[in-house]
N, C-alpha and C positions, 0 to 999 in steps of 0.2 A: 502494500499498499504506499502511494507516495506520500512523506510526510511535507509540510509546509515548515519549510525550516526558519525562514521571518518569524512565523507566527510566535514559533516555536522559541527564540531568542527572545523577542518584545513582551513576550505576554506570557509571564509562568502560568503555569499550572499545578495545582497539587493535585493530583490522582490519590483516592480513597475505595481501597476492595474492599467492599462491605459486602451484605448477604449472609452475614457469618457473627450473628444471625442479622435480620434486615434492618431490627429496630435499634439494635448494636451502633452499625454503621452510619443511620441517621440521628445517632446520639455524639459517635464521632465527629460528622459534620458539624454539628452545632456548637462540639468546643472550639472548632477552629473559630468560628462567627466570632463567637463570646469572647475570646481571647484574640483577636483581631480588634487594634484601634482604629475607628470609621466614625464619622459623620455623615454620609449618603454612603448607598448605596456602591458608589465609584471607586469607594475608597476600601470597599472588600477583596480579596481577594478570590484569584480564578480557581477554580475546584471542582473534580466531578466525581461523582460518586457513583458508581458501578455497583449494582447489587442484584449480582443472577447467583443468588443460594440455588436452581436448578440445577449448576454444572459443578458445585463444590460436595462434596458429599461431607456428613458429620466429621469432625474431627477429633471428637471424643470416641464415639464408636469405633473410628480409624483405628486408633493408638490402643484402645484395647481389648482387639480382637487380634493384636498381631497379625495385623494383615499389610502384608510386604508384597500384593499384588500390585504393580507398577499402574496402571489404568485405574485402578479402586485410589489411589494416593489424590487427598484435595488438593496436593501441590498442582496439577495439571489444571483443575479449574482457576485455581487463585492466578496459574501464569494468563490462561486465554482472558481472563481479566485484566490482570495485568498488559497484554496486548491490545485490549481494547481500547487502555488509556494512553496506552505510548501512541498508538494510530491515533491518537485527539489532541494529541501536541504536551503530555503531561511529563514535566520532568522530576518531579520526586513523589512517592506513593506510598504506604503502609496500609498494611493488612491491619484490620478491625477484628481483631485476636488473638487472645493471648495464646488457645490453645493451638492457633496457628503457628505460631514459633517454636513448636517442638524439633527438634534438630529431623526428624524422619520426613517430614511434611516443608520443613521453614528452609533449609538444606537443598533438597532438590528444587526447589520452587526460587531460591536465589541462585543458583546455578544457571537454571536454564530461561530466566530475567538476563543474567547477566551474558548469558554466553550470546541470545538473541538481540537484545538494544541495550549494551552498556552506559547510555547516555539516561535509561531511567532507572534510577536511585533509589532503594528501596530504602526506608527508613524500617529500623530494628526496635520494635514498642518495647522488649523486656530488656534491649541494650539501653534507649531509652530512660529506663524509670529506673536501672539501677544505677548508670551516672547521678540522673536526681538525687537518688537515697545518701550514695557516697559523696557528693560535693553539696548538697544542701541541706540537709535534715543530722547528719551526725547521730546519727542512730545504728545499732547493730540490733535488735530482735526483733523482727518482723514477723508479724502474724499476716499467712496466707490463704485468702480463701478466693476456691477455683475450683473448676470440675473436673471431673475424677481421672479425666486424660491427661490436665495438664499437672495432676499430682503422681500421676504413674509415671510420666513422662520426665519428670524432677527437671522441669526445663530451667525453672527459676534457679535452683541450686547450683546448674551453670553459672549465674552471673550473681549469687549472694554466694560465695564460697567460704566454708569453713575455717579455712584456711587464712581467708583474708580475716577471721574474726566474727562474722555473720550467723545470727540461729537463725534458721525459719521455723516457726512454729508452724503446724500444719494442724486444725483440728485433730478428736478422736474421729474414730471409722464412724459411730452413728450420726456424730454432726455431719462428717463429710459426705454420708448420704444422704441428709436432709437437705443440705446448702444442693448437692446436686438436683433433686429433686425438686428445690426452688427455683432452680435454670430450668429444667427436662420437664419436669411432670405436663403430661399433654392436659389436664384439669385444671392447675392454677399457677405452672410454672412462667419462669419472664420470658422466656420465649413463644410460646401459644398465649399469652395475654399480658401486651407491654402497653396498654392502655384502656384501661388503670392496670397498675400494678396489682394482682390481688393481696389483698389482708393478708393471708395465711401465710405468704412469701413474707412480708415483713419479721412475722411473729418466731419465722424462723432464721433468718438471717441475722437481725440485731443481736438475740441472745450469743449467737455463734462469735459474734465479734466479740461481747463481754466476757465469754469464756478467752479468748485469745488476750484479752487483754490481763484477765485474770492470771492467764498464764507467762505473764513477763511481756508482754509484747509491747512494744514502743512507737510501733505504728499498724497501719495492716493496709496489705496490697490488695487491692479488689482483680483480681488475676484472670476476671472473666470479664467482655467488655458489657456482657449483660446485668453485671452487681450496680455500676453505676445510678442504671434504672430505678434502681430501687434503695439507695442509700447516701443519707445526706451527712456531707462530711461534718456537717454542724454539731448534729446530733452527738460525738464523742469530744474524750477530751484528750484524743492522740492525735497525728495523723491521720487523717486515710488518703490513701495514694491509689491514685486512677493512672493505669498508665495512658490511657486515651487523652486524657485531658495534656499529659506531659509529649505524649507523640505529637498532638496536633499544635501545641507549642514551637515544638522544635522544627514542624515542618512550615513554620509562619516565621521562624527564625532562620530557615535557609531560605527561604524563599523571597521574603522583605522583612528584614529584621527591624528595620524602622516602626513598623506598624504591629508589632508586638506589644500586646497590653501589658500591663506592670500587675504581675500575680496576685490576684487575692482583687483586681480592680471589677 
């Protein structure tokens, strides 16, 4: 597909690979808008969200089933989404899903992108989260709320290593099941019922956060992009870390740093 290079050079475009899940992708775009200094429509950055969930298999199921069949890997659908963003002129992009950053998915995805169109830079959400914690928060005991796929892949442990002094505090197995259910349950889970969030979801997640705090967590990582839809940071006395917000801010900083809003603005 022919690319309009003049457009690519003069009109930076941020790409968001959504659909993983769909409402999480919308929330990611919202984070870009909120964190951009703008007084008029034209002050906002050029963004494109692609949400094609039908071509991206569930990431957690892929990881839990130990399914290494290449054509079942969610990386393929993520790559197709990235290809479409690149064709539209995107220069930077991110995947709005924590679990998709597990090595068995994210590494082949990045390899395909780099090989096919190295001009498109993929911002790693987990790496961005780790950089922020290490440079801005000064804490080392972190509670992690996530899907079972993220827990199993231990992907966050790659960025918060014990040898660096970090302790990742995970919920006990019953809480893990409840949190996973709060995300995936077809009757009340966030993926199925995002507008509005079911009250029962709040009854699961908030006590889980408090139990992590009681276990010594100095900050809580919302390690699933659906979780920020149901958690309000101001409800808690310790930092609630949303990797989606941090990645949105990094994308702004890379494309138009002068438009990055002050934290908390």
